[in-house]
Every structure is written in C-alpha cells, then in structure tokens.
C-alpha positions in Angstrom: -15.2 44.8 -27.8 -13.1 45.7 -24.7 -9.5 46.6 -25.1 -6.9 45.5 -22.5 -5.8 48.3 -20.1 -2.3 46.9 -19.7 -0.1 44.7 -21.9 0.1 41.0 -21.0 3.5 40.1 -19.6 4.5 36.4 -19.7 7.0 35.0 -17.2 10.5 34.3 -18.4 11.2 30.9 -19.8 13.9 29.0 -17.9 15.0 25.5 -18.7 14.0 23.0 -15.9 16.6 21.9 -13.4 17.8 18.6 -14.8 19.2 15.9 -12.5 23.0 15.2 -12.7 23.9 12.8 -15.5 25.8 9.7 -14.5 29.4 9.3 -15.7 30.0 7.1 -18.7 31.7 4.4 -16.6 29.3 4.7 -13.7 25.7 3.4 -14.1 22.9 4.1 -11.7 19.8 2.1 -10.9 17.9 4.9 -9.2 15.6 7.3 -10.8 16.4 11.1 -10.4 13.4 11.4 -8.0 14.9 8.8 -5.7 18.4 10.3 -5.5 17.6 12.4 -2.4 18.0 10.5 0.9 15.3 10.6 3.5 12.4 11.5 1.1 10.7 8.1 1.3 10.1 5.0 3.4 12.6 2.3 3.4 11.5 -0.7 1.3 12.3 -3.1 4.1 9.8 -1.3 6.4 7.1 -1.4 3.7 7.7 -5.1 3.2 7.6 -5.8 7.0 4.3 -3.9 7.4 2.7 -5.7 4.4 3.9 -9.1 5.8 2.5 -8.3 9.3 -0.8 -7.2 7.9 -1.1 -10.3 5.7 -0.3 -12.6 8.7 -2.9 -10.7 10.8 -5.6 -11.1 8.1 -4.9 -14.8 7.7 -4.9 -15.3 11.4 -8.3 -13.5 11.7 -9.8 -15.5 8.9 -8.6 -18.8 10.5 -10.2 -17.7 13.8 -13.5 -17.0 12.2 -13.5 -20.3 10.3 -12.6 -22.2 13.5 -15.4 -20.4 15.5 -18.0 -21.2 12.8 -16.9 -24.9 12.8 -17.1 -25.2 16.6 -20.6 -23.6 16.5 -21.7 -26.0 13.8 -20.3 -29.0 15.7 -22.1 -27.8 18.9 -25.4 -27.4 17.1 -25.0 -30.9 15.5 -24.2 -32.5 18.9 -27.3 -30.7 20.4 -29.6 -32.1 17.6 -28.1 -35.6 18.0 -28.7 -35.5 21.8 -32.3 -34.3 21.2 -32.9 -37.1 18.7 -31.6 -39.7 21.1 -33.7 -38.6 24.1 -36.7 -37.7 22.4 
C-alpha cells in the first residue's frame, strides 16, 4: 500500500459572503442576485422582443394560410373552367 509523500492540506474554511439584510422597516422585493444594477436585461426589452417575435410568427402563419387558400381557389377555378369547356 503506497504512503503519501506529503501531508494533505485543506483550504481554510471561510463563511460565504452573504447579501446585506434589509432593515426591519424596509422590505425588498428583489432577490440578492438581482441587487446589482446592469447585470441583466431590462424586463421591458424582453417583453418587447417576445411581443415582436409573436406578431412576426402570427403574420407569417397568416401569409402561409392565405397563399394556400389562393392556390386552392385558383386550382378550383381551373378545374371548373375545364369542366365547362370540355
């Protein structure tokens, strides 16, 4: 069985840095992680991007449905014209 050549040294145990506690008469609605400014995207920007993306997707779906309906109507008119003439 091998013996260790040097003793094992563990790092010192330090307490974690805790966020400041709110005063008794002052309540906060933010988590400690969100206390720093400039570390995230503003919620209004996220909401605006989501809204624009949703409108774009709905617009694209409506265009696809409209194109398919026009193509079906065109095919139906062509068949009706062939049946009349021939």
